[in-house]
C-alpha positions in Angstrom: -14.3 11.9 55.4 -17.6 11.7 53.5 -18.5 8.8 51.2 -18.2 11.1 48.2 -14.8 12.3 49.3 -13.6 8.8 49.8 -14.8 7.7 46.3 -13.2 10.7 44.6 -9.9 9.9 46.5 -10.0 6.3 45.4 -10.6 7.4 41.7 -7.7 9.8 42.0 -5.4 7.2 43.5 -6.2 4.7 40.8 -5.4 7.2 38.0 -2.1 8.1 39.6 -1.3 4.4 39.9 -1.9 3.4 36.4 -0.3 6.5 34.8 2.9 6.2 37.0 6.0 6.1 34.9 4.5 7.6 31.8 5.6 11.0 30.3 4.4 13.9 32.5 2.2 15.5 29.7 0.4 12.2 29.1 -0.2 11.7 32.9 -1.5 15.2 33.3 -3.9 14.9 30.4 -5.3 11.7 31.7 -5.7 13.1 35.3 -7.3 16.3 33.9 -9.8 14.1 32.1 -10.7 12.3 35.3 -11.0 15.5 37.3 -13.4 16.8 34.6 -15.5 13.6 34.8 -15.6 13.7 38.6 -16.6 17.4 38.7 -19.5 16.8 36.2 -20.7 13.7 38.0 -20.6 15.3 41.5 -22.4 18.5 40.4 -25.0 16.5 38.5 -26.0 14.5 41.5 -25.0 16.7 44.4 -28.1 15.9 46.5 -27.4 12.1 46.5 -23.9 12.0 48.0 -23.8 8.2 49.0 -25.4 7.1 45.7 -23.0 9.3 43.7 -20.1 7.9 45.6 -21.2 4.4 44.8 -21.7 5.3 41.1 -18.2 6.7 41.0 -16.7 3.5 42.4 -18.8 1.4 40.1 -17.7 3.4 37.1 -14.1 3.2 38.2 -14.3 -0.6 38.6 -16.0 -1.1 35.2 -13.4 1.2 33.6 -10.4 -0.7 34.9 -9.9 -2.9 31.8 -10.1 0.2 29.5 -7.6 2.1 31.7 -5.2 -0.8 31.6 -5.6 -1.2 27.8 -4.8 2.5 27.5 -1.7 2.0 29.7 -0.7 -1.0 27.6 -1.1 0.9 24.4 1.0 3.8 25.7 3.7 1.5 27.1 4.0 -0.3 23.8 5.7 2.9 22.5 8.4 2.7 25.2 11.0 0.0 25.2 11.1 -2.6 28.1 7.7 -1.8 29.7 5.3 -3.8 27.6 5.9 -7.1 29.5 5.2 -5.4 32.9 1.9 -4.0 31.6 0.9 -7.4 30.2 1.4 -9.0 33.5 -0.6 -6.3 35.2 -3.4 -6.8 32.7 -3.5 -10.6 33.2 -3.7 -10.0 37.0 -6.7 -7.7 36.5 -8.5 -10.2 34.3 -8.0 -12.8 36.9 -9.0 -10.8 39.9 -11.0 -8.0 38.4 -14.3 -9.8 38.2 -14.1 -10.8 41.8 -13.6 -7.2 42.7 -16.4 -6.1 40.4 -18.8 -8.7 41.9 -17.8 -7.6 45.4 -18.6 -4.0 44.5 -22.0 -5.1 43.1 -22.8 -6.9 46.4 -21.7 -3.9 48.4 -23.9 -1.6 46.2 -26.9 -3.8 47.0 -26.1 -3.9 50.7 -25.7 -0.1 50.9 -29.0 0.4 49.1 -30.6 -2.1 51.4 -29.5 -0.2 54.5 -30.0 3.3 53.2 -33.4 2.9 51.5 -35.4 2.5 54.8 -33.6 5.6 56.2 -34.2 7.8 53.2 -36.9 10.5 52.8 -40.5 10.2 51.7 -41.5 7.4 49.3 -44.8 7.2 47.4 -45.6 3.9 49.1 -44.6 5.0 52.6 -42.6 3.1 55.2 -43.6 -0.4 54.1 -42.4 0.2 50.6 -39.1 1.6 51.8 -38.5 -1.3 54.1 -39.6 -3.9 51.5 -37.3 -2.4 48.9 -34.4 -2.2 51.3 -35.0 -5.8 52.4 -34.9 -7.1 48.8 -31.8 -5.1 47.9 -30.1 -6.2 51.1 -31.0 -9.9 50.4 -29.5 -9.5 46.9 -26.3 -8.2 48.4 -26.1 -11.1 50.9 -26.8 -13.6 48.1 -24.0 -12.1 45.9 -21.5 -12.3 48.8 -22.6 -15.8 49.8 -22.2 -17.0 46.3 -18.9 -15.4 45.8 -17.5 -16.8 49.1 -18.7 -20.3 48.4 -18.0 -20.4 44.7 -15.0 -22.7 45.0 -16.6 -25.1 47.5 -20.2 -25.6 46.3 -21.7 -26.2 42.9 -24.7 -24.2 44.0 -22.8 -21.1 44.9 -22.7 -19.7 41.4 -26.5 -20.1 41.2 -26.8 -18.2 44.5 -24.5 -15.5 43.2 -26.5 -15.2 39.9 -29.8 -15.1 41.8 -28.5 -12.2 43.9 -27.2 -10.3 40.9 -30.5 -10.7 39.0 -32.6 -9.9 42.0 -30.8 -6.7 42.7 -30.7 -5.7 39.0 -34.5 -6.2 38.7 -35.2 -4.0 41.7 -32.7 -1.3 40.7 -33.3 -1.5 36.9 -33.4 2.3 36.5 -29.7 2.6 37.6 -27.7 1.6 34.6 -24.3 0.8 36.0 -25.4 -1.9 38.5 -27.5 -3.5 35.8 -24.6 -3.6 33.4 -22.3 -5.0 36.1 -24.9 -7.7 37.0 -25.0 -8.7 33.3 -21.2 -8.8 33.2 -21.2 -11.0 36.4 -23.7 -13.4 34.7 -21.5 -13.6 31.6 -18.5 -14.2 33.8 -20.2 -17.0 35.7 -21.3 -18.6 32.4 -17.8 -18.4 30.8 -16.0 -19.7 33.9 -18.4 -22.3 35.0 -16.8 -25.6 36.0 -17.7 -28.5 33.8 -18.4 -31.3 36.2 -18.0 -34.8 34.9 -20.0 -37.6 36.6 -17.9 -40.0 38.7 -17.3 -43.4 37.1 -19.8 -46.1 38.3 
């Protein structure tokens, strides 16, 4: 299966998951909306299959809170389902940023690997390899910071450095830049306040 086919399959699975149990007409309308978005996105960028696949996954991940809010709003009209949706929303808030940050690191790693293998660049091979190396390094920093975040006070700084480095070198691609900003806000909001040990 191609990367694009896999991304489309993941998006379809997600929409089936969060619309499950709702009235059929509501489910079909939401799924038709997704199919329309996927078709437009794939046809707009048909010559960049891997990049398009990653963009679809990034859009899916950044849209999860909105999808869950939509579900919560529609569940509030049905008795007995609101509590279940609220629990699901709390879980996404807790783990969603970790998944989003992982997707950002994966995006940078894929760019880092695919850039040197891509077609002609204005700067030649050296430019491709240099760009790929920087993006790959950004991905490694993001993952290293994410993995070490609970154990080291420097891990958040490493993660932030990777997010910023990748965003600077891929600034023309809007979704990763927005995700990098969201990651920085998340790191700031959830930073641990360390109090000095008593003397």
